[in-house]
C-alpha positions as CSV (number, residue, x, y, z in Angstrom):
1,X,0.0,0.0,0.0
2,X,1.3,3.5,-0.9
3,X,2.0,6.0,1.9
4,X,-0.7,8.6,2.5
5,X,-0.2,12.1,1.1
6,X,0.5,14.7,3.7
7,X,-1.5,17.9,4.3
8,X,-1.7,20.4,7.2
9,X,-2.9,23.8,8.4
10,X,-0.4,26.5,9.3
11,X,-1.5,29.1,11.9
12,X,-0.7,30.8,15.2
13,X,-2.4,29.9,17.4
14,X,-3.7,26.7,15.7
15,X,-4.5,24.3,18.5
16,X,-8.2,25.1,18.3
17,X,-8.4,24.4,14.6
18,X,-11.1,22.0,13.4
19,X,-9.4,21.5,10.1
20,X,-7.7,18.1,11.0
21,X,-11.0,16.5,12.0
22,X,-12.8,18.0,8.9
23,X,-10.3,16.7,6.4
24,X,-10.0,13.3,8.1
25,X,-13.8,13.0,7.7
26,X,-13.6,14.2,4.1
27,X,-11.0,11.6,3.3
28,X,-13.0,8.8,5.0
29,X,-16.1,9.7,3.0
30,X,-14.4,10.0,-0.3
31,X,-11.9,7.1,0.0
32,X,-8.8,9.3,-0.1
33,X,-5.5,8.2,1.6
34,X,-4.2,11.3,3.4
35,X,-2.8,12.6,6.7
36,X,-3.6,16.1,8.0
37,X,-2.2,17.9,11.0
38,X,-2.3,21.3,12.6
39,X,1.2,23.0,12.8
40,X,1.7,26.1,14.9
41,X,4.0,28.4,13.0
42,X,5.1,31.7,14.7
43,X,4.6,34.9,12.8
44,X,8.2,35.1,11.6
45,X,8.6,31.4,10.9
46,X,6.4,30.8,7.8
47,X,9.2,30.5,5.2
48,X,11.2,28.0,7.2
49,X,8.1,26.0,8.2
50,X,7.0,25.8,4.5
51,X,10.5,24.7,3.4
52,X,10.5,21.9,6.0
53,X,6.9,20.8,5.1
54,X,7.7,20.5,1.4
55,X,11.0,18.8,2.1
56,X,9.3,16.1,4.1
57,X,6.7,15.3,1.4
58,X,4.0,17.8,2.1
59,X,1.4,18.1,-0.7
60,X,-0.8,20.9,0.4
61,X,-1.6,23.4,3.1
62,X,-4.5,25.4,4.6
63,X,-3.3,28.8,5.8
64,X,-4.9,30.8,8.6
65,X,-4.0,33.8,10.7
66,X,-1.4,35.4,10.6
67,X,0.1,33.8,7.5
68,X,-2.2,34.5,4.5
69,X,-0.1,37.3,3.1
70,X,3.1,35.3,3.5
71,X,1.4,32.4,1.7
72,X,0.4,34.8,-1.1
73,X,4.1,35.8,-1.5
74,X,5.3,32.2,-1.4
75,X,3.0,31.0,-4.2
76,X,4.5,30.4,-7.6
77,X,1.2,30.7,-9.3
78,X,-2.0,32.3,-8.1
79,X,-5.6,31.6,-9.0
80,X,-7.6,34.7,-10.1
81,X,-9.5,34.8,-6.9
82,X,-6.3,34.7,-4.8
83,X,-4.7,37.4,-6.9
84,X,-7.8,39.6,-6.5
85,X,-8.0,39.0,-2.8
86,X,-4.3,39.6,-2.3
87,X,-4.3,36.8,0.2
88,X,-3.9,33.0,0.1
89,X,-5.5,30.4,2.4
90,X,-4.7,27.3,0.4
91,X,-1.5,26.1,-1.1
92,X,-1.3,23.0,-3.5
93,X,2.0,21.5,-4.7
94,X,1.6,21.0,-8.4
95,X,3.9,20.2,-11.3
96,X,4.6,23.9,-12.0
97,X,5.3,24.7,-8.3
98,X,3.1,26.0,-5.5
99,X,-0.4,27.1,-6.5
100,X,-2.0,29.7,-4.2
101,X,-5.8,29.9,-3.9
102,X,-8.3,31.7,-1.7
103,X,-11.4,29.6,-0.9
104,X,-12.9,31.9,1.7
105,X,-15.3,33.7,-0.5
106,X,-16.5,30.6,-2.3
107,X,-17.0,29.0,1.0
108,X,-19.1,31.9,2.3
109,X,-21.2,32.0,-0.8
110,X,-21.8,28.3,-0.8
111,X,-23.0,28.5,2.8
112,X,-25.2,31.6,2.3
113,X,-26.8,30.6,-1.0
114,X,-26.9,26.8,-0.8
115,X,-27.0,25.8,2.9
116,X,-29.0,28.8,4.2
117,X,-30.8,29.7,1.0
118,X,-30.1,33.5,1.4
119,X,-30.6,35.4,-1.8
120,X,-27.9,37.9,-2.6
121,X,-28.8,39.4,-6.0
122,X,-30.3,42.9,-5.6
123,X,-29.8,42.9,-1.8
124,X,-28.2,45.5,0.4
125,X,-25.2,44.0,2.2
126,X,-23.2,45.5,5.0
127,X,-19.7,44.0,5.4
128,X,-18.2,44.9,8.9
129,X,-14.4,45.0,8.9
130,X,-11.8,45.7,6.3
131,X,-9.1,43.2,7.2
132,X,-7.9,40.0,5.5
133,X,-11.2,38.2,6.1
134,X,-13.2,40.9,4.5
135,X,-10.8,41.1,1.6
136,X,-11.1,37.3,1.0
137,X,-14.9,37.4,0.6
138,X,-15.6,40.8,-1.0
139,X,-15.0,39.8,-4.6
140,X,-17.3,36.8,-4.5
141,X,-20.0,38.8,-2.7
142,X,-19.9,41.4,-5.4
143,X,-20.0,38.7,-8.0
144,X,-23.4,37.6,-6.7
145,X,-24.8,41.0,-8.0
146,X,-26.1,42.6,-4.8
147,X,-27.6,46.1,-5.0
148,X,-24.6,47.4,-3.0
149,X,-22.0,46.2,-0.5
150,X,-21.0,48.8,2.1
151,X,-17.8,48.2,4.0
152,X,-17.9,49.6,7.6
153,X,-14.7,49.7,9.5
154,X,-13.2,51.4,12.6
155,X,-10.7,53.1,10.2
156,X,-12.8,54.5,7.4
157,X,-9.7,55.0,5.3
158,X,-9.1,51.3,5.2
159,X,-12.7,50.7,4.2
160,X,-12.5,53.2,1.5
161,X,-9.2,51.7,0.2
162,X,-10.7,48.3,0.1
163,X,-13.8,49.6,-1.7
164,X,-11.5,51.3,-4.3
165,X,-9.6,48.0,-4.8
166,X,-12.8,46.1,-5.7
167,X,-14.7,49.0,-7.4
168,X,-14.6,47.2,-10.8
169,X,-16.4,44.2,-9.4
170,X,-19.6,46.0,-8.5
171,X,-21.3,48.7,-6.4
172,X,-19.2,49.0,-3.2
173,X,-18.3,51.8,-0.8
174,X,-16.4,52.3,2.4
175,X,-17.5,54.2,5.5
176,X,-16.7,54.5,9.2
177,X,-18.0,51.8,11.6
178,X,-20.6,54.2,13.1
179,X,-21.4,55.7,9.8
180,X,-23.7,52.7,8.8
181,X,-27.1,53.9,9.9
182,X,-29.4,52.5,7.2
183,X,-31.2,49.1,7.3
184,X,-29.5,46.3,5.4
185,X,-30.8,43.0,4.1
186,X,-27.6,41.1,5.1
187,X,-25.0,42.1,7.7
188,X,-21.8,40.1,7.8
189,X,-19.3,40.5,10.6
190,X,-15.8,39.9,9.2
191,X,-14.0,41.4,12.3
192,X,-12.3,39.3,15.0
193,X,-14.4,41.0,17.7
194,X,-16.4,37.8,18.4
195,X,-13.2,35.9,19.2
196,X,-12.9,38.2,22.3
197,X,-16.6,38.1,23.0
198,X,-17.0,41.7,21.9
199,X,-19.3,43.5,19.4
200,X,-18.2,46.1,16.9
201,X,-19.6,49.6,17.7
202,X,-22.5,49.5,15.2
203,X,-25.6,51.6,15.0
204,X,-28.7,49.5,15.8
205,X,-30.5,51.1,12.8
206,X,-28.6,48.6,10.5
207,X,-30.9,45.9,11.8
208,X,-34.5,45.6,10.6
209,X,-37.2,43.0,10.9
210,X,-36.0,41.3,7.7
211,X,-32.2,41.6,8.3
212,X,-30.2,38.4,8.2
213,X,-27.0,38.5,10.3
214,X,-24.0,36.3,9.7
215,X,-20.7,36.1,11.7
216,X,-17.6,34.6,10.1
217,X,-16.6,33.4,13.6
218,X,-18.2,30.4,15.3
219,X,-18.3,28.7,18.6
220,X,-20.4,26.3,20.7
221,X,-23.1,29.0,21.1
222,X,-24.1,32.3,19.5
223,X,-21.2,34.7,19.1
224,X,-21.3,38.1,20.8
225,X,-22.3,39.8,17.5
226,X,-25.1,37.3,16.8
227,X,-26.4,37.8,20.4
228,X,-26.4,41.5,19.8
229,X,-28.2,41.2,16.5
230,X,-30.8,38.9,17.9
231,X,-31.5,41.3,20.8
232,X,-32.1,44.1,18.3
233,X,-34.7,42.2,16.3
234,X,-33.1,40.7,13.2
235,X,-34.9,38.1,11.3
236,X,-32.3,35.3,11.7
237,X,-28.7,34.6,12.4
238,X,-26.0,32.1,11.4
239,X,-22.3,31.6,12.4
240,X,-19.4,30.8,10.2
241,X,-19.3,27.0,10.8
242,X,-20.9,26.4,7.5
243,X,-18.4,28.6,5.8
244,X,-15.6,26.7,7.5
245,X,-16.8,23.4,6.1
246,X,-17.4,24.7,2.6
247,X,-14.1,26.5,2.2
248,X,-12.3,23.4,3.5
249,X,-14.2,21.4,0.9
250,X,-13.0,23.8,-1.8
251,X,-9.4,23.1,-0.6
252,X,-9.9,19.4,-0.5
253,X,-11.3,19.3,-4.0
254,X,-8.4,21.4,-5.3
255,X,-6.0,18.8,-3.7
256,X,-7.8,15.6,-4.4
257,X,-10.1,16.3,-7.4
258,X,-13.2,15.2,-5.5
259,X,-15.7,17.2,-3.5
260,X,-16.8,15.8,-0.1
261,X,-20.5,15.7,1.0
262,X,-20.4,19.0,3.0
263,X,-24.0,18.9,4.2
264,X,-23.4,15.6,6.0
265,X,-20.2,16.7,7.5
266,X,-21.7,20.1,8.7
267,X,-24.6,18.3,10.3
268,X,-22.2,15.9,12.1
269,X,-20.0,18.8,13.2
270,X,-22.9,20.8,14.7
271,X,-24.2,17.7,16.5
272,X,-20.7,17.0,17.9
273,X,-20.4,20.6,19.1
274,X,-23.8,20.6,20.7
275,X,-22.9,17.6,22.9
276,X,-21.7,18.5,26.4
């Protein structure tokens, strides 16, 4: 029997990552022979860790905070969506070198449109945050033809710069965090505030009776942002667990050429997280 192909996720910290369990389940369900591990790589250690991983037979990587820009620089070839985002969350060793991709936006859209059945075309979307997470999902969001995407950020200059970068993709603008005062159809929290159990300083007027609120973060219960949104009367909420599964499946398909059954794995993961 041939040895399993080796994959991993690089991050710091990375001990909390659910990627090893996800990819192990993907491999089991699709009959793929792989190993997958979480490797903690300090902020200044990406290049050395990547060299070691490839030298020991590594075939592909998922990349999380704080290494997405370093992975972008390390790639020999970039997919159009990675090039556009300016960040890489997936590396695949191919014949022509390292291919860099960004599966975050595709994962988000798959969760919103397929799993949650949230329409995006013609809708008003507020994207909270202007960091790497927002940059990774903005292009695909605009590709879904919303009426507008407004980026709200603590630093309005960063929001405006991000909007300018993606202006050719569709109607997008950038404003200060407290400058969003109109009601939106969909509000997406792309900040890291929920990881600290905090809520961005948003005006409650962004929430209406038909507003759907989504947090890229996830946990065993509602995030701080989703608790806030629910308390102010939004129609429904969802965390980023579905996005996690879907973007992981995009990476797995890039590596192995087969797409795992994400609905089944997402259900299993939510059930497991709900158990005490």
